[in-house]
C-alpha positions as semicolon CSV with decimal commas, in nm:
position;residue;x (nm);y (nm);z (nm)
1;M;0,774;18,994;-3,613
2;N;1,014;18,701;-3,619
3;I;1,266;18,745;-3,336
4;T;1,492;18,458;-3,440
5;E;1,600;18,642;-3,755
6;S;1,764;18,915;-3,547
7;E;1,969;18,670;-3,341
8;A;2,321;18,568;-3,438
9;P;2,351;18,218;-3,588
10;Y;2,615;18,116;-3,331
11;E;2,600;18,163;-2,955
12;I;2,972;18,145;-2,884
13;T;3,278;18,228;-3,093
14;A;3,625;18,088;-3,031
15;K;3,970;18,236;-3,099
16;T;4,325;18,127;-3,031
17;C;4,556;18,365;-2,850
18;G;4,900;18,369;-2,693
19;S;5,247;18,305;-2,829
20;K;5,457;17,997;-2,888
21;E;5,679;18,090;-2,594
22;N;5,399;18,154;-2,343
23;G;5,164;17,890;-2,475
24;R;4,858;17,923;-2,693
25;K;4,504;17,876;-2,571
26;V;4,148;17,900;-2,691
27;I;3,931;18,185;-2,565
28;Y;3,555;18,225;-2,605
29;S;3,317;18,515;-2,634
30;F;2,940;18,515;-2,621
31;V;2,756;18,652;-2,920
32;E;2,458;18,862;-2,816
33;S;2,159;18,640;-2,780
34;F;1,816;18,681;-2,630
35;H;1,845;18,348;-2,449
36;N;2,186;18,374;-2,274
37;L;2,030;18,361;-1,929
38;S;1,869;18,023;-1,987
39;K;2,191;17,835;-2,072
40;D;2,323;17,574;-1,832
41;K;2,679;17,440;-1,817
42;K;2,605;17,154;-2,053
43;D;2,463;17,389;-2,320
44;I;2,763;17,619;-2,288
45;I;3,012;17,334;-2,325
46;I;2,827;17,204;-2,632
47;S;2,836;17,554;-2,782
48;E;3,209;17,578;-2,708
49;I;3,269;17,245;-2,887
50;H;3,079;17,373;-3,193
51;A;3,279;17,697;-3,183
52;C;3,607;17,503;-3,173
53;D;3,494;17,285;-3,465
54;R;3,428;17,599;-3,670
55;L;3,762;17,749;-3,563
56;K;3,954;17,434;-3,657
57;K;3,857;17,484;-4,022
58;Y;4,046;17,813;-4,022
59;A;4,354;17,716;-3,819
60;R;4,661;17,893;-3,954
61;D;4,924;17,638;-3,858
62;D;4,976;17,302;-3,692
63;L;5,023;17,457;-3,347
64;D;4,681;17,623;-3,360
65;R;4,526;17,299;-3,485
66;E;4,682;17,103;-3,197
67;V;4,564;17,357;-2,939
68;I;4,210;17,349;-3,078
69;E;4,198;16,968;-3,093
70;S;4,326;16,948;-2,736
71;E;4,056;17,194;-2,626
72;I;3,787;16,988;-2,800
73;T;3,912;16,674;-2,624
74;D;3,904;16,848;-2,285
75;L;3,554;16,984;-2,348
76;K;3,423;16,644;-2,453
77;M;3,571;16,488;-2,139
78;A;3,406;16,754;-1,923
79;L;3,077;16,690;-2,099
80;D;3,108;16,315;-2,039
81;L;3,175;16,373;-1,671
82;M;2,860;16,583;-1,643
83;T;2,632;16,308;-1,774
């Protein structure tokens, strides 16, 4: 039996939430995976960057796009500081 076929192709999904008045932000949720316990901070940040890249393709307006790009920049900076 091949276990990898039953796993989701992405480990983390990203969504934007909030309003223009209160500020928009990116939130993340873990997709069920057999290997969640073996992820370190660096792996999680890399997965969040990939999730934001996928989300950016489907941004509804310029505000969402700006929020996502800002999040990607922050995540990349955090990743650089870890190495």
